[in-house]
C-alpha positions as CSV (number, residue, x, y, z in Angstrom):
1,Q,100.8,115.6,128.7
2,V,100.4,112.4,126.7
3,Q,98.2,112.6,123.6
4,L,97.1,110.0,121.1
5,V,95.5,111.6,118.0
6,E,93.7,109.4,115.5
7,S,93.0,110.5,111.9
8,G,91.9,108.9,108.6
9,G,88.4,107.8,109.4
10,G,85.5,108.6,107.1
11,L,82.7,107.2,105.0
12,V,83.6,104.5,102.4
13,Q,81.6,102.0,100.3
14,A,81.8,98.3,101.0
15,G,84.9,96.8,99.4
16,G,86.8,100.1,99.8
17,S,89.9,100.9,101.8
18,L,90.9,103.4,104.5
19,R,94.1,103.9,106.4
20,L,93.9,105.1,110.0
21,S,96.8,106.9,111.7
22,C,97.5,107.5,115.4
23,A,100.2,109.9,116.4
24,A,101.3,109.3,120.0
25,S,103.3,111.6,122.2
26,V,104.3,108.7,124.6
27,S,108.0,108.4,125.3
28,P,110.0,106.4,124.6
29,F,107.6,105.3,121.8
30,V,109.6,102.2,121.0
31,F,108.9,100.7,124.4
32,Y,105.1,100.8,124.0
33,N,102.7,98.2,122.7
34,L,100.1,99.7,120.4
35,G,96.7,98.7,119.3
36,W,93.5,99.5,117.5
37,Y,90.1,98.8,119.1
38,R,86.6,99.6,117.9
39,Q,83.2,100.1,119.3
40,A,80.0,99.9,117.3
41,P,76.7,101.4,118.6
42,G,75.3,99.3,121.4
43,K,78.3,97.0,121.5
44,Q,81.3,96.7,123.7
45,R,84.7,97.9,122.6
46,E,86.7,95.1,121.0
47,L,90.2,94.5,119.9
48,V,91.0,94.9,116.2
49,A,94.8,94.5,116.0
50,T,97.8,95.0,118.2
51,I,101.5,95.4,117.6
52,S,104.1,94.9,120.3
53,S,107.2,96.9,121.0
54,G,109.0,94.1,119.2
55,S,106.6,94.4,116.2
56,T,104.7,91.2,116.8
57,T,101.2,91.6,115.5
58,N,97.9,90.1,116.5
59,Y,94.5,90.4,114.8
60,A,90.9,89.7,115.6
61,D,89.6,86.8,113.5
62,S,87.0,89.1,111.8
63,V,89.7,91.3,110.2
64,K,92.5,88.8,109.5
65,G,93.6,89.0,105.9
66,R,91.9,92.4,105.4
67,F,93.5,94.7,108.0
68,T,97.2,95.4,108.6
69,I,98.7,97.1,111.6
70,S,102.1,98.7,111.4
71,R,104.2,101.2,113.4
72,D,106.8,103.9,112.5
73,N,109.1,104.4,115.5
74,V,110.6,107.5,113.9
75,K,107.3,109.2,113.4
76,N,105.8,107.9,116.7
77,T,102.8,106.7,114.7
78,V,100.8,103.5,114.4
79,Y,98.7,102.7,111.3
80,L,95.8,100.5,110.5
81,Q,95.4,99.7,106.8
82,M,91.9,98.5,106.2
83,N,91.0,96.8,102.9
84,S,87.9,95.0,101.7
85,L,85.8,96.9,104.2
86,K,82.4,95.6,105.2
87,P,79.3,97.3,106.7
88,E,80.0,95.4,109.9
89,D,83.3,97.2,110.2
90,T,81.4,100.4,111.0
91,A,82.5,101.7,114.4
92,V,84.5,104.3,116.3
93,Y,88.1,103.2,116.1
94,Y,90.4,103.9,119.0
95,C,94.1,103.9,119.3
96,K,95.8,102.5,122.5
97,A,99.3,102.6,123.8
98,D,100.4,100.6,126.8
99,R,103.6,99.8,128.7
100,R,103.8,97.0,131.3
101,I,106.4,98.8,133.3
102,G,104.5,101.4,135.3
103,S,101.2,99.9,134.1
104,L,100.8,102.8,131.7
105,V,97.7,102.9,129.4
106,Y,96.6,105.7,127.1
107,W,93.7,106.0,124.7
108,G,93.0,108.3,121.8
109,Q,89.7,110.1,121.3
110,G,88.5,107.9,118.5
111,T,87.8,108.3,114.8
112,Q,84.5,107.3,113.1
113,V,84.6,104.7,110.3
114,T,81.4,104.2,108.4
115,V,81.1,101.6,105.6
116,S,78.0,101.8,103.4
117,S,76.5,98.8,101.6
């Protein structure tokens, strides 16, 4: 059974940093596109950052220059380094893995990030 398990969330002051991790049991991991999404209370889930199977990255304008997505194809893990955090970054952060062949899409259970002002 495929599992995506996020970790690294928590409470941090504005201006601080957190690193989220997502361990994915998809196989083969290298063929999957990976992404981080977030959902704040009362809002729709939104894209934060993605990294393709070829390691091309894409970021939401709101996090460019502050967040960095990366992947480790040996550890089957995707990371989100979040710096200069703002209160508006507060949300549940979800990891996603998808593969065009077979139209496969998997989501993690989410991890809470709270940024205090």
